[in-house]
The first five atom37 places (N, CA, C, CB, O) and aatype in JSON, in Angstrom:
{
  "aatype": [20, 20, 20, 20, 20, 20, 20, 20, 20, 20, 20, 20, 20, 20, 20, 20, 20, 20, 20, 20, 20, 20, 20, 20, 20, 20, 20, 20, 20, 20, 20, 20, 20, 20, 20, 20, 20, 20, 20, 20, 20, 20, 20, 20, 20, 20, 20, 20, 20, 20, 20, 20, 20, 20, 20, 20, 20, 20, 20, 20, 20, 20, 20, 20, 20, 20, 20, 20, 20, 20, 20, 20, 20, 20, 20],
  "atom_mask": [
    [1, 1, 1, 1, 1],
    [1, 1, 1, 1, 1],
    [1, 1, 1, 1, 1],
    [1, 1, 1, 1, 1],
    [1, 1, 1, 1, 1],
    [1, 1, 1, 1, 1],
    [1, 1, 1, 1, 1],
    [1, 1, 1, 1, 1],
    [1, 1, 1, 1, 1],
    [1, 1, 1, 1, 1],
    [1, 1, 1, 1, 1],
    [1, 1, 1, 1, 1],
    [1, 1, 1, 1, 1],
    [1, 1, 1, 1, 1],
    [1, 1, 1, 1, 1],
    [1, 1, 1, 1, 1],
    [1, 1, 1, 1, 1],
    [1, 1, 1, 1, 1],
    [1, 1, 1, 1, 1],
    [1, 1, 1, 1, 1],
    [1, 1, 1, 1, 1],
    [1, 1, 1, 1, 1],
    [1, 1, 1, 1, 1],
    [1, 1, 1, 1, 1],
    [1, 1, 1, 1, 1],
    [1, 1, 1, 1, 1],
    [1, 1, 1, 1, 1],
    [1, 1, 1, 1, 1],
    [1, 1, 1, 1, 1],
    [1, 1, 1, 1, 1],
    [1, 1, 1, 1, 1],
    [1, 1, 1, 1, 1],
    [1, 1, 1, 1, 1],
    [1, 1, 1, 1, 1],
    [1, 1, 1, 1, 1],
    [1, 1, 1, 1, 1],
    [1, 1, 1, 1, 1],
    [1, 1, 1, 1, 1],
    [1, 1, 1, 1, 1],
    [1, 1, 1, 1, 1],
    [1, 1, 1, 1, 1],
    [1, 1, 1, 1, 1],
    [1, 1, 1, 1, 1],
    [1, 1, 1, 1, 1],
    [1, 1, 1, 1, 1],
    [1, 1, 1, 1, 1],
    [1, 1, 1, 1, 1],
    [1, 1, 1, 1, 1],
    [1, 1, 1, 1, 1],
    [1, 1, 1, 1, 1],
    [1, 1, 1, 1, 1],
    [1, 1, 1, 1, 1],
    [1, 1, 1, 1, 1],
    [1, 1, 1, 1, 1],
    [1, 1, 1, 1, 1],
    [1, 1, 1, 1, 1],
    [1, 1, 1, 1, 1],
    [1, 1, 1, 1, 1],
    [1, 1, 1, 1, 1],
    [1, 1, 1, 1, 1],
    [1, 1, 1, 1, 1],
    [1, 1, 1, 1, 1],
    [1, 1, 1, 1, 1],
    [1, 1, 1, 1, 1],
    [1, 1, 1, 1, 1],
    [1, 1, 1, 1, 1],
    [1, 1, 1, 1, 1],
    [1, 1, 1, 1, 1],
    [1, 1, 1, 1, 1],
    [1, 1, 1, 1, 1],
    [1, 1, 1, 1, 1],
    [1, 1, 1, 1, 1],
    [1, 1, 1, 1, 1],
    [1, 1, 1, 1, 1],
    [1, 1, 1, 1, 1]
  ],
  "atom_positions": [
    [[3.4, 18.38, 33.81], [3.97, 19.05, 32.65], [3.22, 18.59, 31.41], [5.5, 18.76, 32.52], [3.04, 17.39, 31.22]],
    [[2.77, 19.51, 30.59], [2.08, 19.17, 29.35], [3.05, 19.08, 28.19], [1.0, 20.19, 29.04], [4.17, 19.59, 28.25]],
    [[2.62, 18.43, 27.17], [3.45, 18.29, 25.98], [2.7, 18.83, 24.77], [3.84, 16.82, 25.76], [1.47, 18.75, 24.69]],
    [[3.45, 19.39, 23.85], [2.86, 19.83, 22.59], [3.37, 18.91, 21.49], [3.22, 21.33, 22.29], [4.2, 18.04, 21.74]],
    [[2.87, 19.09, 20.29], [3.33, 18.28, 19.16], [4.81, 18.49, 18.9], [2.52, 18.63, 17.9], [5.45, 17.67, 18.23]],
    [[5.37, 19.56, 19.41], [6.77, 19.87, 19.16], [7.69, 19.14, 20.14], [7.0, 21.37, 19.25], [8.82, 18.8, 19.79]],
    [[7.22, 18.9, 21.38], [8.16, 18.38, 22.37], [7.69, 17.1, 23.07], [8.42, 19.42, 23.39], [8.04, 16.89, 24.23]],
    [[6.92, 16.25, 22.4], [6.5, 15.0, 23.01], [7.67, 14.02, 22.91], [5.22, 14.43, 22.31], [8.06, 13.63, 21.81]],
    [[8.22, 13.61, 24.07], [9.37, 12.71, 24.03], [9.01, 11.37, 23.39], [9.9, 12.49, 25.43], [8.03, 10.74, 23.77]],
    [[9.83, 10.94, 22.39], [9.67, 9.64, 21.78], [8.45, 9.49, 20.89], [9.6, 8.64, 22.83], [8.14, 8.37, 20.48]],
    [[7.76, 10.56, 20.57], [6.53, 10.45, 19.79], [6.65, 11.09, 18.4], [5.39, 11.09, 20.54], [5.64, 11.31, 17.74]],
    [[7.84, 11.39, 17.95], [8.0, 12.1, 16.67], [7.4, 11.32, 15.51], [9.46, 12.37, 16.41], [6.82, 11.93, 14.6]],
    [[7.51, 9.99, 15.5], [7.0, 9.19, 14.4], [5.47, 9.11, 14.41], [7.58, 7.8, 14.46], [4.88, 8.73, 13.4]],
    [[4.83, 9.45, 15.51], [3.38, 9.36, 15.6], [2.68, 10.47, 14.82], [2.95, 9.4, 17.06], [1.51, 10.33, 14.46]],
    [[3.37, 11.56, 14.56], [2.78, 12.68, 13.84], [3.02, 12.49, 12.35], [3.37, 14.03, 14.32], [4.16, 12.31, 11.92]],
    [[1.96, 12.52, 11.57], [2.06, 12.24, 10.16], [2.02, 13.51, 9.32], [0.95, 11.31, 9.74], [1.4, 14.51, 9.68]],
    [[2.69, 13.44, 8.19], [2.58, 14.48, 7.17], [1.2, 14.36, 6.56], [3.72, 14.37, 6.08], [0.73, 13.24, 6.32]],
    [[0.56, 15.46, 6.31], [-0.75, 15.45, 5.67], [-0.58, 15.86, 4.21], [-1.76, 16.39, 6.42], [-0.07, 16.95, 3.93]],
    [[-1.0, 15.01, 3.31], [-1.0, 15.32, 1.89], [-2.38, 15.87, 1.58], [-0.65, 14.06, 0.99], [-3.36, 15.12, 1.55]],
    [[-2.46, 17.17, 1.34], [-3.77, 17.8, 1.19], [-4.15, 18.06, -0.27], [-3.8, 19.1, 1.94], [-5.3, 18.41, -0.56]],
    [[-3.2, 17.89, -1.17], [-3.47, 18.1, -2.59], [-2.75, 17.06, -3.42], [-3.06, 19.51, -3.02], [-2.03, 16.21, -2.88]],
    [[-2.94, 17.12, -4.72], [-2.28, 16.17, -5.61], [-0.77, 16.3, -5.5], [-2.74, 16.37, -7.06], [-0.23, 17.4, -5.4]],
    [[-0.08, 15.15, -5.53], [1.37, 15.13, -5.39], [1.94, 14.0, -6.24], [1.79, 14.98, -3.9], [1.3, 12.97, -6.41]],
    [[3.13, 14.21, -6.76], [3.83, 13.18, -7.53], [5.16, 12.9, -6.86], [4.04, 13.62, -9.02], [5.94, 13.82, -6.6]],
    [[5.42, 11.63, -6.58], [6.73, 11.19, -6.12], [7.42, 10.52, -7.3], [6.62, 10.21, -4.89], [6.83, 9.68, -7.97]],
    [[8.67, 10.91, -7.56], [9.42, 10.41, -8.71], [10.42, 9.34, -8.28], [10.13, 11.57, -9.43], [11.05, 9.46, -7.22]],
    [[10.57, 8.31, -9.11], [11.54, 7.24, -8.89], [12.36, 7.11, -10.18], [10.84, 5.87, -8.52], [11.79, 6.95, -11.26]],
    [[13.68, 7.19, -10.07], [14.57, 7.1, -11.22], [15.79, 6.25, -10.88], [15.01, 8.52, -11.68], [16.16, 6.12, -9.71]],
    [[16.42, 5.68, -11.9], [17.63, 4.87, -11.7], [18.77, 5.67, -11.09], [18.08, 4.28, -13.02], [19.62, 5.1, -10.4]],
    [[18.81, 6.97, -11.33], [19.89, 7.79, -10.78], [19.46, 8.53, -9.51], [20.37, 8.79, -11.83], [20.15, 9.45, -9.06]],
    [[18.31, 8.14, -8.94], [17.82, 8.78, -7.72], [18.52, 8.26, -6.47], [16.34, 8.58, -7.59], [19.35, 7.36, -6.52]],
    [[18.14, 8.85, -5.35], [18.66, 8.43, -4.04], [17.48, 8.33, -3.08], [19.75, 9.42, -3.51], [16.6, 9.19, -3.09]],
    [[17.46, 7.31, -2.25], [16.38, 7.19, -1.28], [16.48, 8.2, -0.15], [16.37, 5.8, -0.71], [15.6, 8.25, 0.71]],
    [[17.53, 9.01, -0.15], [17.64, 10.11, 0.82], [17.06, 11.4, 0.25], [19.11, 10.32, 1.22], [16.95, 12.39, 0.97]],
    [[16.69, 11.41, -1.03], [16.04, 12.57, -1.66], [14.61, 12.69, -1.18], [16.08, 12.47, -3.2], [14.1, 11.8, -0.49]],
    [[13.96, 13.78, -1.54], [12.55, 14.0, -1.19], [11.6, 13.26, -2.11], [12.24, 15.48, -1.21], [10.45, 13.0, -1.74]],
    [[12.06, 12.92, -3.34], [11.21, 12.27, -4.31], [10.29, 13.22, -5.04], [10.41, 11.22, -3.64], [9.47, 12.78, -5.85]],
    [[10.39, 14.51, -4.78], [9.45, 15.48, -5.31], [9.89, 16.16, -6.6], [9.19, 16.51, -4.28], [9.19, 17.04, -7.11]],
    [[11.04, 15.77, -7.14], [11.5, 16.34, -8.41], [11.97, 15.21, -9.32], [12.65, 17.38, -8.17], [12.52, 14.21, -8.85]],
    [[11.76, 15.38, -10.62], [12.1, 14.33, -11.58], [13.61, 14.21, -11.79], [11.43, 14.6, -12.9], [14.09, 13.15, -12.2]],
    [[14.35, 15.27, -11.52], [15.8, 15.21, -11.65], [16.45, 15.81, -10.41], [16.28, 15.96, -12.93], [15.86, 16.65, -9.73]],
    [[17.65, 15.37, -10.13], [18.35, 15.81, -8.92], [18.89, 17.22, -9.06], [19.49, 14.86, -8.58], [19.4, 17.61, -10.11]],
    [[18.76, 17.98, -7.97], [19.32, 19.32, -7.96], [20.58, 19.38, -7.1], [18.29, 20.33, -7.45], [21.23, 20.42, -7.01]],
    [[20.91, 18.25, -6.48], [22.1, 18.22, -5.65], [21.86, 18.65, -4.21], [23.13, 19.09, -6.24], [22.78, 18.59, -3.4]],
    [[20.65, 19.08, -3.89], [20.37, 19.55, -2.54], [19.39, 18.62, -1.8], [19.8, 20.98, -2.59], [18.73, 19.04, -0.85]],
    [[19.3, 17.36, -2.25], [18.37, 16.43, -1.61], [16.99, 16.45, -2.24], [18.26, 16.75, -0.14], [16.15, 15.61, -1.93]],
    [[16.78, 17.41, -3.13], [15.51, 17.46, -3.85], [15.75, 16.73, -5.17], [15.02, 18.96, -4.09], [16.5, 17.18, -6.03]],
    [[15.1, 15.61, -5.3], [15.27, 14.81, -6.51], [14.51, 13.51, -6.35], [16.76, 14.54, -6.8], [13.83, 13.31, -5.34]],
    [[14.62, 12.63, -7.32], [13.85, 11.39, -7.3], [14.39, 10.38, -6.3], [13.83, 10.78, -8.68], [15.56, 10.42, -5.9]],
    [[13.51, 9.48, -5.9], [13.93, 8.33, -5.11], [14.6, 7.31, -6.03], [12.72, 7.7, -4.35], [14.41, 7.35, -7.25]],
    [[15.36, 6.41, -5.45], [15.97, 5.32, -6.2], [15.0, 4.14, -6.31], [17.28, 4.87, -5.54], [14.98, 3.44, -7.33]],
    [[14.2, 3.92, -5.27], [13.35, 2.74, -5.24], [11.87, 3.09, -5.04], [13.8, 1.81, -4.13], [11.53, 4.08, -4.4]],
    [[11.02, 2.25, -5.62], [9.58, 2.39, -5.41], [9.25, 2.15, -3.95], [8.8, 1.4, -6.32], [8.35, 2.78, -3.4]],
    [[9.97, 1.23, -3.31], [9.74, 0.92, -1.9], [9.86, 2.17, -1.03], [10.73, -0.14, -1.42], [9.06, 2.35, -0.11]],
    [[10.83, 3.03, -1.31], [10.99, 4.27, -0.53], [9.79, 5.18, -0.73], [12.29, 5.01, -0.94], [9.3, 5.77, 0.23]],
    [[9.3, 5.3, -1.96], [8.12, 6.13, -2.23], [6.92, 5.59, -1.45], [7.8, 6.17, -3.74], [6.17, 6.37, -0.85]],
    [[6.75, 4.3, -1.44], [5.63, 3.68, -0.72], [5.77, 3.91, 0.79], [5.56, 2.17, -1.02], [4.77, 4.17, 1.46]],
    [[6.98, 3.82, 1.32], [7.2, 4.08, 2.74], [6.8, 5.51, 3.11], [8.68, 3.84, 3.11], [6.13, 5.73, 4.12]],
    [[7.2, 6.46, 2.28], [6.86, 7.87, 2.55], [5.35, 8.07, 2.5], [7.56, 8.8, 1.52], [4.79, 8.75, 3.35]],
    [[4.71, 7.48, 1.53], [3.25, 7.61, 1.4], [2.55, 6.96, 2.58], [2.77, 6.98, 0.07], [1.59, 7.52, 3.12]],
    [[3.01, 5.79, 2.99], [2.38, 5.09, 4.11], [2.52, 5.83, 5.43], [2.97, 3.71, 4.25], [1.72, 5.62, 6.35]],
    [[3.51, 6.7, 5.56], [3.69, 7.49, 6.77], [2.9, 8.8, 6.72], [5.17, 7.79, 6.99], [3.02, 9.64, 7.62]],
    [[2.11, 8.97, 5.67], [1.35, 10.2, 5.47], [-0.14, 9.96, 5.58], [1.67, 10.81, 4.11], [-0.63, 8.84, 5.36]],
    [[-0.86, 11.0, 5.92], [-2.32, 10.99, 5.86], [-2.7, 11.67, 4.55], [-2.98, 11.7, 7.11], [-2.2, 12.76, 4.25]],
    [[-3.58, 11.05, 3.79], [-3.99, 11.6, 2.51], [-5.4, 12.13, 2.63], [-3.89, 10.54, 1.38], [-6.33, 11.39, 2.97]],
    [[-5.56, 13.42, 2.36], [-6.86, 14.07, 2.47], [-7.8, 13.55, 1.38], [-6.71, 15.61, 2.36], [-7.35, 13.17, 0.3]],
    [[-9.09, 13.54, 1.66], [-10.06, 13.14, 0.64], [-9.91, 14.01, -0.61], [-11.5, 13.23, 1.19], [-9.78, 15.23, -0.52]],
    [[-9.94, 13.38, -1.75], [-9.83, 14.1, -3.02], [-8.41, 14.3, -3.51], [-10.48, 15.41, -2.89], [-8.21, 14.69, -4.66]],
    [[-7.4, 14.04, -2.66], [-6.01, 14.2, -3.08], [-5.59, 12.95, -3.86], [-5.06, 14.44, -1.85], [-6.0, 11.84, -3.53]],
    [[-4.78, 13.15, -4.88], [-4.25, 12.04, -5.67], [-2.76, 11.97, -5.46], [-4.59, 12.21, -7.17], [-2.05, 12.97, -5.6]],
    [[-2.27, 10.77, -5.13], [-0.83, 10.54, -4.95], [-0.37, 9.63, -6.08], [-0.5, 9.91, -3.54], [-0.91, 8.54, -6.27]],
    [[0.64, 10.08, -6.83], [1.14, 9.34, -7.98], [2.61, 9.02, -7.76], [0.94, 10.14, -9.29], [3.37, 9.84, -7.24]],
    [[3.02, 7.82, -8.17], [4.44, 7.46, -8.21], [4.8, 7.37, -9.68], [4.74, 6.1, -7.43], [4.3, 6.51, -10.4]],
    [[5.68, 8.27, -10.13], [6.12, 8.32, -11.52], [7.44, 7.57, -11.64], [6.28, 9.8, -12.01], [8.45, 7.97, -11.07]],
    [[7.41, 6.47, -12.38], [8.61, 5.62, -12.54], [9.17, 5.79, -13.94], [8.29, 4.12, -12.26], [10.18, 5.17, -14.28]]
  ]
}
C-alpha cells in the first residue's frame, strides 16, 4: 500500500508549511497563541496576533522559507 502526503500515518508533523513570500507575524499583549499571528488585531475567528514571541518563533521554525522571502515578527 502506498502513502500520499495526505494519508501518511503518524507523519503529519514532517510536512512543513512553505513561506514563499514576505510575511509578518504579529505579537500583542491581547493576542492568543491559538491565533494565526497573521493580523495585528483580533477578529474573533482565530485570525489575530500571537500572545508570545515564542509562539511566532515556533511557527516559523516549523516552516520552510523560500530564498528571497522575508519573515518579520512585529511586536
